[in-house]
C-alpha positions as CSV (number, residue, x, y, z in Angstrom):
1,X,99.3,90.8,87.0
2,X,98.5,94.5,86.7
3,X,97.2,95.6,83.2
4,X,97.9,98.8,81.3
5,X,96.1,100.6,78.4
6,X,98.1,102.8,76.1
7,X,96.7,105.4,73.7
8,X,98.9,107.5,71.4
9,X,97.9,110.8,69.9
10,X,99.6,112.7,67.1
11,X,102.6,112.3,64.8
12,X,104.8,109.3,63.9
13,X,107.4,110.4,66.4
14,X,104.8,110.2,69.1
15,X,103.7,106.8,67.9
16,X,107.3,105.7,68.1
17,X,107.6,107.1,71.6
18,X,104.5,105.1,72.5
19,X,106.0,101.9,71.2
20,X,109.1,102.4,73.3
21,X,106.9,103.1,76.4
22,X,104.9,99.9,75.6
23,X,108.0,97.8,75.4
24,X,109.1,99.1,78.8
25,X,105.6,98.5,80.4
26,X,105.7,94.9,79.2
27,X,109.3,94.6,80.5
28,X,108.0,95.8,83.9
29,X,105.7,92.9,84.1
30,X,102.4,94.7,83.2
31,X,100.0,93.1,80.7
32,X,98.3,94.9,77.9
33,X,94.6,95.5,77.5
34,X,93.0,96.9,74.4
35,X,90.2,98.5,76.4
36,X,90.7,101.1,79.2
37,X,87.7,99.6,81.0
38,X,89.8,96.6,81.9
39,X,93.1,98.3,82.8
40,X,94.6,99.2,86.1
41,X,96.6,102.1,84.6
42,X,96.0,104.1,81.4
43,X,98.9,105.9,79.7
44,X,97.9,108.7,77.4
45,X,100.8,109.8,75.2
46,X,99.5,113.2,74.0
47,X,100.0,115.7,71.2
48,X,99.6,119.5,71.5
49,X,100.2,120.8,68.0
50,X,96.6,122.2,67.8
51,X,93.9,123.1,70.3
52,X,91.9,120.2,68.8
53,X,94.7,117.8,69.9
54,X,94.5,119.1,73.5
55,X,90.7,118.6,73.4
56,X,91.0,115.0,72.1
57,X,93.3,114.2,75.1
58,X,90.9,115.8,77.6
59,X,88.0,113.9,76.1
60,X,89.9,110.6,76.5
61,X,90.7,111.4,80.1
62,X,87.0,112.1,80.8
63,X,85.9,108.9,79.0
64,X,88.4,106.6,80.8
65,X,87.6,108.1,84.2
66,X,83.8,107.8,83.6
67,X,84.0,104.2,82.4
68,X,86.7,103.0,84.8
69,X,86.9,105.2,87.9
70,X,89.4,103.0,89.6
71,X,91.9,103.2,86.7
72,X,95.0,105.3,87.4
73,X,95.5,107.7,84.5
74,X,99.0,108.8,83.5
75,X,99.2,111.6,81.0
76,X,102.6,112.1,79.2
77,X,103.8,113.6,75.9
78,X,103.7,117.0,74.4
79,X,100.5,118.3,76.0
80,X,101.8,117.1,79.4
81,X,105.0,119.0,78.9
82,X,103.2,122.2,77.8
83,X,100.4,122.4,80.4
84,X,100.9,120.0,83.3
85,X,98.9,121.9,85.8
86,X,95.9,122.2,83.4
87,X,96.0,118.4,83.0
88,X,96.6,117.6,86.7
89,X,93.4,119.5,87.6
90,X,91.2,117.1,85.5
91,X,89.3,114.5,87.6
92,X,90.8,111.1,87.3
93,X,94.4,112.1,86.5
94,X,96.9,110.4,88.8
95,X,100.2,111.5,87.2
96,X,101.4,114.0,84.6
97,X,104.8,113.2,83.2
98,X,106.3,115.5,80.6
99,X,108.5,114.7,77.7
100,X,111.4,115.7,79.9
101,X,110.8,112.6,82.0
102,X,109.0,110.3,79.5
103,X,111.7,107.6,80.0
104,X,110.4,107.1,83.5
105,X,106.8,106.4,82.5
106,X,107.0,102.6,82.9
107,X,109.0,102.9,86.1
108,X,106.3,105.1,87.7
109,X,103.5,102.8,86.5
110,X,105.4,99.8,87.9
111,X,106.1,101.6,91.1
112,X,102.3,101.8,91.8
113,X,102.2,98.0,91.7
114,X,105.2,97.2,93.8
115,X,103.5,94.2,95.3
116,X,104.0,92.5,91.9
117,X,107.4,90.6,91.9
118,X,108.1,91.6,88.3
119,X,107.6,95.3,89.1
120,X,109.9,94.9,92.1
121,X,112.6,93.4,89.8
122,X,112.2,96.2,87.3
123,X,112.3,99.1,89.8
124,X,114.7,99.0,92.6
125,X,113.9,100.4,96.1
126,X,116.3,103.3,95.4
127,X,114.6,104.1,92.2
128,X,111.2,104.1,93.9
129,X,112.4,106.6,96.5
130,X,113.8,108.8,93.7
131,X,110.5,108.6,91.8
132,X,108.4,110.3,94.4
133,X,106.3,113.0,92.7
134,X,105.4,116.4,94.3
135,X,102.1,117.1,95.8
136,X,100.6,118.1,92.4
137,X,101.6,114.7,91.0
138,X,103.5,116.4,88.2
139,X,107.0,115.3,86.9
140,X,108.0,117.9,84.3
141,X,111.4,119.5,83.9
142,X,113.3,121.8,81.5
143,X,112.9,120.2,78.1
144,X,115.9,122.1,76.8
145,X,118.1,120.3,79.3
146,X,116.7,117.0,78.1
147,X,119.3,114.8,76.2
148,X,117.6,111.4,76.1
149,X,115.9,110.0,73.0
150,X,113.4,107.2,73.1
151,X,114.0,104.9,70.1
152,X,111.2,103.0,68.5
153,X,110.8,99.5,69.9
154,X,112.2,96.3,68.4
155,X,109.4,93.7,68.6
156,X,110.1,90.1,69.3
157,X,108.0,88.9,66.4
158,X,105.7,90.3,63.7
159,X,102.7,88.6,65.2
160,X,103.3,90.1,68.6
161,X,103.6,93.6,67.3
162,X,100.6,93.5,65.1
163,X,102.2,96.1,62.8
164,X,103.4,95.7,59.2
165,X,105.4,98.9,58.9
166,X,107.0,99.9,62.2
167,X,108.3,103.5,62.8
168,X,111.9,103.9,63.8
169,X,112.4,107.3,65.4
170,X,116.0,108.4,64.8
171,X,115.7,112.1,65.7
172,X,113.8,114.3,68.2
173,X,113.5,118.0,68.9
174,X,113.8,121.0,66.6
175,X,116.1,124.0,66.5
176,X,113.8,126.0,64.2
177,X,111.5,128.6,65.7
178,X,108.5,128.8,63.4
179,X,106.2,131.5,64.8
180,X,103.2,129.2,64.9
181,X,104.8,126.1,66.4
182,X,105.0,125.0,70.0
183,X,106.8,121.8,69.3
184,X,110.4,123.0,70.1
185,X,109.1,124.1,73.5
186,X,107.8,120.6,74.3
187,X,110.3,118.5,72.4
188,X,113.6,120.4,73.1
189,X,116.7,120.8,71.0
190,X,117.6,118.7,68.0
191,X,119.1,115.4,69.1
192,X,119.9,112.3,67.0
193,X,120.1,108.5,67.7
194,X,123.7,107.3,67.2
195,X,124.3,105.6,63.9
196,X,125.4,102.3,65.5
197,X,122.1,102.3,67.5
198,X,120.1,102.9,64.4
199,X,121.7,100.1,62.5
200,X,121.2,97.8,65.5
201,X,117.5,98.6,65.6
202,X,117.1,98.0,61.9
203,X,118.9,94.7,62.1
204,X,116.7,93.6,65.0
205,X,113.6,94.6,63.0
206,X,114.8,92.6,60.0
207,X,115.4,89.6,62.3
208,X,111.9,90.0,63.6
209,X,110.6,89.6,60.1
210,X,109.8,93.1,58.9
211,X,110.1,94.0,55.3
212,X,109.4,97.8,55.4
213,X,110.3,100.4,58.1
214,X,109.5,104.1,58.3
215,X,112.3,106.3,59.4
216,X,110.8,109.2,61.4
217,X,111.7,112.2,63.5
218,X,110.5,115.6,64.6
219,X,112.9,117.3,62.2
220,X,114.2,114.3,60.4
221,X,116.5,116.0,57.9
222,X,118.6,117.4,60.8
223,X,119.7,113.9,61.9
224,X,123.4,113.9,62.7
225,X,123.9,117.7,62.8
226,X,124.2,117.6,66.6
227,X,127.0,115.0,66.7
228,X,130.5,116.0,67.8
229,X,131.5,115.4,64.2
230,X,128.4,116.5,62.4
231,X,127.0,114.3,59.6
232,X,124.0,114.4,57.3
233,X,120.8,112.5,56.9
234,X,121.9,111.1,53.5
235,X,124.8,109.3,55.3
236,X,122.3,107.6,57.6
237,X,120.3,106.3,54.7
238,X,123.3,105.2,52.8
239,X,124.6,103.3,55.9
240,X,121.2,101.6,56.3
241,X,121.3,100.4,52.7
242,X,124.9,99.3,52.9
243,X,125.0,97.7,56.3
244,X,121.5,96.2,56.8
245,X,119.3,93.9,54.7
246,X,116.0,95.7,55.2
247,X,114.0,95.4,51.9
248,X,112.1,98.7,52.0
249,X,112.8,102.0,53.7
250,X,110.2,104.8,53.7
251,X,111.2,108.3,54.8
252,X,108.7,110.4,56.7
253,X,108.5,114.2,56.6
254,X,111.7,116.1,55.6
255,X,111.9,119.9,55.4
256,X,112.5,121.4,51.9
257,X,115.9,122.8,52.7
258,X,117.1,119.3,53.7
259,X,116.2,117.8,50.3
260,X,119.7,118.2,48.9
261,X,120.7,117.0,45.4
262,X,122.5,114.1,47.1
263,X,119.4,113.1,49.0
264,X,117.2,113.3,45.8
265,X,119.7,111.2,43.9
266,X,119.9,108.6,46.6
267,X,116.2,108.2,47.0
268,X,115.7,108.1,43.2
269,X,118.5,105.7,42.6
270,X,117.8,103.1,45.3
271,X,115.2,100.4,44.6
272,X,115.0,99.9,48.4
273,X,113.9,103.4,49.2
274,X,110.2,104.1,48.7
275,X,109.4,106.7,46.0
276,X,107.6,109.0,48.4
277,X,108.5,112.5,49.5
278,X,106.6,114.4,52.2
279,X,107.8,118.0,52.2
280,X,106.1,120.6,54.5
281,X,105.1,123.8,52.7
282,X,102.7,125.6,55.2
283,X,102.0,128.4,52.7
284,X,102.7,129.3,49.1
285,X,102.8,133.0,49.9
286,X,106.2,134.5,50.3
287,X,104.8,137.1,52.8
288,X,103.1,134.5,54.9
289,X,106.2,132.3,54.9
290,X,108.2,135.2,56.2
291,X,105.6,135.9,59.0
292,X,105.8,132.2,59.8
293,X,109.6,132.5,60.1
294,X,110.0,129.6,57.7
295,X,113.6,129.3,56.2
296,X,112.8,129.1,52.5
297,X,110.9,131.0,49.9
298,X,108.3,129.7,47.5
299,X,110.8,129.6,44.6
300,X,113.1,127.5,46.6
301,X,110.3,125.1,47.5
302,X,109.1,124.8,43.9
303,X,112.7,124.1,42.7
304,X,113.0,121.2,45.1
305,X,109.6,119.7,44.1
306,X,110.4,120.0,40.4
307,X,113.7,118.3,40.9
308,X,112.1,115.4,42.9
309,X,109.4,115.0,40.2
310,X,112.0,115.0,37.4
311,X,114.1,112.3,39.3
312,X,111.1,110.2,40.3
313,X,108.2,110.6,37.8
314,X,105.9,108.2,39.6
315,X,106.6,109.4,43.2
316,X,104.0,110.5,45.6
317,X,104.8,114.0,46.7
318,X,102.8,115.5,49.6
319,X,102.9,118.6,51.8
320,X,101.6,120.1,55.0
321,X,99.7,123.4,54.3
322,X,98.3,125.8,56.9
323,X,95.3,128.1,56.2
324,X,94.1,131.0,58.3
325,X,97.5,132.1,59.6
326,X,97.3,135.6,61.3
327,X,97.6,138.2,58.5
328,X,96.7,135.8,55.7
329,X,94.4,138.1,53.6
330,X,92.3,136.8,50.8
331,X,94.9,137.9,48.3
332,X,97.7,136.1,50.2
333,X,95.6,132.9,50.4
334,X,94.9,133.1,46.6
335,X,98.6,133.5,46.1
336,X,99.2,130.3,48.1
337,X,96.4,128.4,46.3
338,X,97.8,129.3,42.9
339,X,101.2,128.2,43.9
340,X,99.9,124.8,45.1
341,X,97.9,124.4,41.9
342,X,101.0,124.8,39.8
343,X,103.1,122.2,41.7
344,X,103.1,118.4,41.0
345,X,101.8,117.6,44.4
346,X,99.7,114.4,44.8
347,X,98.3,114.9,48.3
348,X,98.1,117.5,51.1
349,X,97.6,117.6,54.8
350,X,95.6,120.8,55.2
351,X,95.5,122.3,58.7
352,X,93.5,125.3,59.9
353,X,95.7,127.6,62.0
354,X,95.4,127.0,65.8
355,X,96.8,129.6,68.2
356,X,99.3,128.0,70.6
357,X,100.1,129.8,73.9
358,X,103.6,131.2,74.0
359,X,104.2,131.3,70.3
360,X,105.0,134.5,68.4
361,X,102.0,134.0,66.1
362,X,99.6,134.0,69.0
363,X,100.3,137.7,69.6
364,X,100.2,138.7,66.0
365,X,97.4,141.0,64.7
366,X,95.0,140.0,61.9
367,X,93.7,136.6,63.2
368,X,91.4,135.1,60.5
369,X,87.8,134.3,61.5
370,X,87.4,130.5,62.0
371,X,84.7,130.3,59.4
372,X,86.8,131.9,56.7
373,X,89.8,129.7,57.6
374,X,87.5,126.6,57.3
375,X,86.4,127.8,53.8
376,X,90.0,128.1,52.7
377,X,90.7,124.6,54.1
378,X,87.9,123.2,52.0
379,X,89.1,125.1,48.8
380,X,92.5,123.4,49.1
381,X,91.0,120.0,49.8
382,X,88.9,120.3,46.6
383,X,92.0,121.4,44.7
384,X,94.2,118.5,45.8
385,X,91.4,116.0,45.3
386,X,91.5,116.8,41.5
387,X,95.3,116.5,41.4
388,X,95.2,113.3,43.4
389,X,92.6,111.7,41.1
390,X,94.8,112.5,38.1
391,X,97.7,110.9,39.9
392,X,95.8,107.7,40.7
393,X,94.3,107.5,37.2
394,X,97.8,107.5,35.7
395,X,98.5,104.1,37.2
396,X,95.4,102.1,36.0
397,X,96.7,99.2,34.0
398,X,100.2,99.4,35.4
399,X,102.1,97.1,37.8
400,X,103.4,98.3,41.1
401,X,105.0,96.6,44.1
402,X,103.0,96.7,47.3
403,X,103.3,95.5,50.9
404,X,100.2,93.8,52.3
405,X,98.8,95.4,55.5
406,X,95.8,93.3,56.5
407,X,92.9,91.3,55.0
408,X,89.3,92.6,55.0
409,X,86.1,90.6,55.4
410,X,85.0,91.5,51.8
411,X,87.6,89.3,50.1
412,X,90.3,92.0,49.6
413,X,93.6,92.7,51.3
414,X,94.6,96.3,52.0
415,X,98.1,97.1,50.8
416,X,100.4,100.1,50.2
417,X,102.5,100.6,47.1
418,X,106.1,101.8,47.0
419,X,104.8,105.2,45.9
420,X,102.2,105.5,48.7
421,X,99.0,104.4,47.0
422,X,96.5,102.4,49.0
423,X,95.3,99.2,47.2
424,X,92.6,96.7,47.7
425,X,94.1,93.5,46.3
426,X,91.7,90.8,45.4
427,X,92.0,87.7,47.6
428,X,93.2,87.1,51.2
429,X,96.9,87.5,51.7
430,X,99.0,87.4,54.8
431,X,100.3,90.7,56.1
432,X,103.9,91.8,55.5
433,X,104.2,90.3,52.0
434,X,105.8,92.2,49.1
435,X,103.6,91.6,46.1
436,X,103.4,92.9,42.5
437,X,99.9,94.0,41.7
438,X,98.2,95.2,38.5
439,X,95.9,98.2,39.1
440,X,92.6,97.5,37.4
441,X,90.2,100.2,38.5
442,X,89.8,103.2,40.8
443,X,87.1,102.3,43.3
444,X,86.7,105.6,45.2
445,X,88.6,107.2,48.1
446,X,89.9,110.6,48.9
447,X,93.0,112.7,48.2
448,X,94.1,112.8,51.8
449,X,96.6,110.8,53.7
450,X,95.1,107.6,55.0
451,X,92.8,106.9,52.0
452,X,91.5,103.3,52.2
453,X,90.0,102.6,48.8
454,X,92.2,104.1,46.1
455,X,92.4,101.1,43.7
456,X,91.0,97.7,43.0
457,X,94.0,95.5,42.1
458,X,94.9,91.9,41.4
459,X,98.0,90.0,42.4
460,X,100.3,88.9,39.6
């Protein structure tokens, strides 16, 4: 039986795409290997949001080709959509499949092993003829003509998936045109998964044993706006609460203009929706936001954050912030830093600006020296570390609900609270359990997303 290796890069939506690809690869009769050295085909599902993301993908291609020269390498995802010829020229790359044709990844992989009976059953002879790639081995089309949406997979069992909190991607694409962002050009227009399909996926995840799911998308707050009869993201959440029995729903990133009064009230009022809001900011400077072509002003953003904090005093509130955008002077950076300091944020994802080919910002004057941008990055990281420490300290001695992730060899179980705090709960506990824990001490950790040692806690 041919074996595949799958590696995902980037955001939750990309991770969800990877899950859907993996389900199709398994359905095509391929087996999974954790190491590329043992695989017949390697699928790299890439990101291209920064130059660093592109570099990570190229490094993975070189590593796989060096360690397993016979392995067929398929590169898909956002980088593949943006620069297919650049990727196809790399040694070891067999296919480049853009987001425009991502739904065909498993079929193409299976077609290369047509001697396998399962692959033959999965891909008909007509499909094989239609899947012939051109001489450059690239299959990339007009992303703005793309209408399909890969949904997150529904796993047969919790043990089989090895995940506690699966992502369910319900939206793809973006109609915004932020001057720094290449994503609309590699993901296409806004498109939403039909409500009945979302509910069916949630029900299947509940049946499979999951307790918490993460609702994700490229521009999640725009879910439903593309339907013949437009609807809103709040209606999706309300339908999930009313028509499924999922115990915990976590919302991934939602733009500030989509945090309506109704959405804030719904999240605050439902015990089944996690008290966690991630709201991209990018800059606290009005001038920089205008150059970025963002659709809100600092006062609007601050108003939303304050309303969320008032409605959910214990909520984790995070933001994406970019430093070093072209034209960001020292004065404008300080304006942004002061704005962030005065907001009740609990964590940040701080990014250094990366010029993306074809974007408006790439041609703007006033590019900030890399070293200066890195210094600004560090300043914001130090600022949010203090705010995050104060947030964590406020919960010592309190009880919070947490879902267990996995046990460690040191006698603790890593867990995640409703309000996005990582715990080390004493004792060994099975994954996917909802527990109440008393937070007894801060044991270290950082202020950034993905912190592994925020608290030492005990189960009650």
